[in-house]
C-alpha positions in Angstrom: -8.7 -48.0 -3.4 -12.4 -48.6 -3.5 -14.9 -49.1 -6.3 -17.0 -46.0 -6.9 -20.4 -45.6 -8.6 -21.2 -42.7 -10.9 -24.5 -41.6 -12.5 -25.2 -42.7 -16.1 -24.8 -39.1 -17.4 -21.1 -39.4 -16.4 -20.6 -41.5 -19.6 -21.2 -38.4 -21.7 -18.9 -36.4 -19.4 -16.1 -38.9 -20.0 -16.4 -38.4 -23.8 -16.4 -34.6 -23.3 -13.3 -34.7 -21.1 -11.4 -36.9 -23.6 -12.2 -34.5 -26.4 -11.3 -31.5 -24.2 -8.0 -33.0 -23.1 -7.0 -33.8 -26.7 -7.8 -30.2 -27.8 -5.5 -29.0 -25.0 -2.6 -31.0 -26.3 -3.4 -32.1 -29.9 0.2 -32.4 -31.1 1.4 -34.4 -28.2 -1.6 -36.8 -27.9 -2.0 -37.1 -31.7 1.7 -37.8 -32.1 1.8 -40.4 -29.3 -1.1 -42.2 -30.8 0.6 -42.2 -34.2 3.7 -43.6 -32.5 1.6 -46.2 -30.7 0.2 -47.4 -34.0 3.6 -47.4 -35.5 5.0 -49.6 -32.7 2.1 -52.1 -32.9 2.4 -52.2 -36.7 6.1 -52.8 -36.7 5.8 -55.6 -34.1 3.0 -57.2 -36.1 5.3 -57.6 -39.1 7.8 -59.8 -37.2 7.6 -63.2 -38.9 5.6 -65.9 -37.1 5.4 -64.2 -33.7 4.4 -60.7 -34.9 0.7 -60.7 -34.0 1.4 -62.3 -30.6 4.2 -59.7 -29.9 1.9 -56.8 -30.7 -0.8 -58.2 -28.4 1.8 -58.7 -25.7 2.7 -55.0 -25.5 -0.8 -53.7 -26.1 -1.7 -53.2 -22.4 1.6 -51.4 -21.7 1.3 -49.2 -24.8 -2.3 -48.4 -23.9 -1.2 -47.4 -20.4 1.2 -45.0 -22.0 -1.6 -43.3 -23.9 -3.7 -43.2 -20.7 -0.8 -41.7 -18.8 -0.3 -39.1 -21.5 -4.0 -38.1 -21.1 -3.5 -37.8 -17.4 -0.5 -35.5 -17.9 -2.3 -33.4 -20.5 -5.3 -33.0 -18.3 -3.1 -31.4 -15.6 -1.5 -29.0 -18.1 1.7 -31.0 -18.6 3.2 -31.8 -22.0 3.5 -35.6 -22.4 6.8 -36.5 -24.1 7.3 -39.5 -26.4 8.9 -41.5 -23.6 5.5 -41.5 -21.9 4.4 -44.2 -24.3 6.7 -46.6 -22.6 6.0 -45.5 -19.0 5.4 -49.1 -18.0 8.9 -50.1 -19.1 10.8 -47.1 -17.6 9.3 -47.2 -14.1 11.3 -50.1 -12.6 11.4 -53.8 -13.1 8.4 -54.5 -10.8 6.0 -52.5 -12.9 7.6 -53.7 -16.2 7.2 -57.4 -15.2 3.7 -56.9 -13.9 2.6 -55.2 -17.1 4.3 -57.9 -19.2 2.3 -60.5 -17.2 -0.8 -58.6 -18.0 0.2 -58.6 -21.6 0.6 -62.4 -21.5 -3.0 -62.7 -20.1 -4.3 -60.4 -22.7 -2.6 -62.3 -25.5 -3.8 -65.7 -24.2 -7.4 -64.4 -23.9 -7.3 -62.9 -27.4 -5.8 -65.9 -29.1 -8.4 -68.1 -27.3 -11.1 -66.0 -28.9 -9.4 -66.3 -32.3 -9.2 -70.1 -31.7 -12.9 -70.3 -31.1 -13.7 -68.5 -34.3 -11.5 -71.0 -36.2 -13.9 -73.7 -35.1 -16.7 -71.8 -36.7 -15.2 -70.9 -40.1 -12.1 -73.0 -40.5 -9.7 -70.1 -39.9 -10.8 -67.5 -42.4 -11.5 -64.8 -39.9 -8.3 -65.7 -38.0 -6.3 -65.4 -41.2 -7.8 -62.1 -42.0 -7.1 -60.6 -38.5 -3.9 -62.3 -37.5 -2.1 -62.9 -40.8 -3.4 -59.9 -42.8 -4.9 -62.1 -45.5 -7.1 -60.1 -48.0 -10.9 -59.9 -47.5 -12.6 -61.4 -50.5 -16.1 -61.1 -51.7 -16.5 -64.9 -51.3 -15.6 -64.6 -47.6 -18.2 -61.9 -47.1 -20.9 -63.9 -48.7 -20.0 -67.0 -46.7 -22.3 -67.5 -43.7 -19.6 -69.2 -41.6 -17.3 -66.2 -41.9 -20.0 -63.8 -40.8 -20.9 -66.1 -37.9 -17.2 -66.2 -36.9 -17.0 -62.5 -37.0 -20.0 -62.1 -34.7 -18.7 -64.8 -32.4 -15.4 -63.0 -32.1 -17.1 -59.7 -31.4 -19.4 -61.1 -28.8 -16.6 -62.8 -27.0 -14.3 -59.7 -27.2 -16.8 -57.5 -25.4 -16.5 -59.3 -22.0 -12.8 -59.5 -22.5 -12.6 -55.8 -23.1 -14.6 -55.2 -19.8 -12.2 -57.4 -17.9 -9.1 -55.6 -19.2 -10.5 -52.1 -19.4 -9.0 -50.6 -16.1 -6.4 -53.4 -15.7 -3.3 -51.5 -17.0 -4.0 -48.4 -14.8 -4.6 -50.5 -11.7 -1.4 -52.6 -12.3 0.7 -49.5 -13.0 -0.6 -46.9 -10.5 -1.7 -49.1 -7.6 0.6 -52.2 -7.8 -2.4 -54.5 -8.1 -1.5 -58.0 -9.3 -2.5 -58.7 -12.9 -5.0 -61.3 -11.8 -6.6 -58.9 -9.3 -6.7 -56.1 -11.8 -8.9 -58.1 -14.1 -11.4 -58.7 -11.2 -11.5 -55.1 -10.1 -11.8 -53.9 -13.7 -14.8 -56.2 -14.4 -16.5 -55.2 -11.1 -16.0 -51.4 -11.8 -17.4 -51.7 -15.3 -20.3 -53.7 -14.0 -21.1 -51.3 -11.2 -21.0 -48.4 -13.7 -22.5 -50.3 -16.6 -25.1 -47.6 -17.3 -22.4 -44.9 -17.6 -20.2 -47.2 -19.6 -23.0 -48.0 -22.0 -23.9 -44.3 -22.5 -20.1 -43.6 -22.9 -19.9 -46.1 -25.8 -23.2 -44.9 -27.4 -21.9 -41.3 -27.2 -18.7 -42.3 -28.9 -20.6 -44.1 -31.6 -22.6 -41.0 -32.2 -19.5 -38.8 -32.3 -17.8 -41.1 -34.8 -20.9 -41.5 -36.9 -21.5 -37.7 -36.9 -17.9 -37.1 -37.9 -18.3 -39.5 -40.8 -21.4 -37.7 -42.0 -19.6 -34.4 -41.9 -16.7 -35.8 -43.9 -19.1 -37.2 -46.4 -20.9 -33.8 -46.8 -17.6 -32.0 -47.2 -16.4 -34.6 -49.8 -19.7 -34.2 -51.7 -19.2 -30.5 -52.0 -15.5 -30.6 -52.8 -14.8 -33.6 -54.9 -16.2 -36.9 -53.9 -14.2 -40.1 -53.0 -10.8 -38.5 -53.4 -11.6 -36.0 -50.6 -13.0 -38.7 -48.4 -9.8 -40.6 -48.6 -7.8 -37.4 -47.9 -9.9 -36.6 -44.8 -10.8 -40.0 -43.4 -7.3 -41.1 -42.2 -6.5 -38.0 -40.1 -10.1 -37.9 -38.8 -9.8 -41.5 -37.7 -6.5 -40.9 -36.0 -7.9 -37.9 -34.1 -11.0 -39.8 -33.0 -8.9 -42.7 -31.8 -6.6 -40.4 -29.8 -9.6 -38.7 -28.2 -11.0 -42.1 -27.3 -7.8 -43.2 -25.6 -7.7 -39.9 -23.7 -11.2 -40.5 -22.5 -10.3 -43.9 -21.0 -8.3 -42.2 -18.3 -11.4 -40.4 -17.0 -13.5 -43.7 -16.9 -10.7 -45.1 -14.6 -10.4 -41.9 -12.5 -14.1 -41.8 -11.7 -14.6 -45.6 -11.1 -12.2 -45.8 -8.1 -12.1 -43.6 -5.1 -8.8 -42.6 -3.6 -7.0 -43.3 -6.9 -5.0 -40.1 -7.5 -2.0 -41.7 -9.4 1.5 -41.3 -8.2 3.4 -39.0 -10.4 5.5 -40.9 -12.9 8.5 -39.3 -14.5 7.8 -39.9 -18.1 
């Protein structure tokens, strides 16, 4: 397994491949993403530990969606059990993925802890406890500062964990090593990754504009509410599908072993 460099234009190609893969298997990938959201939502409702539990399984569940994209890109139909590939592929992979989940949870809670020092816990309460967003909070400078601090700290965290689930699952890299390789791969292909994110922002913005135009012609806010949720789910499923291709092109000699899921 070696790090591989790609041209900046590959960022657009990753988006295109994610969309194309979703179109190839829309019911499977859309259904799996809906199931993914359901699992995370149910876990987050567990008293006291809900938010931590949902964070703990996030790398494993994300790997399930990436594995589904891999299967769909080869013409296979990913079954629902694909979502828990990390837990059905033997104790070694399961334990390694749970260790990665512990690292992810610790890093995320660390960021939330830092935002609490900025605004006294308002942003943390909104994100972790589901407290309502009020007008007073939006108008308060410390809350906005905490929001930006959280966002700016999450970006490097996302880079470190971007390829980590795939590396742990398909290449038996230790969780700690996977974070290093993920960060190095993202840095080496930073131009392609930046263009990838910009392209996704353009796609999402364009989709929002189209929905707004349709709503304006057919009935206003009610139509927006009707179209926005399915459109958001579809965009998110396409995005997760595209993550597989960012991984595939960032490492040479990384044809994953076939996993029965």
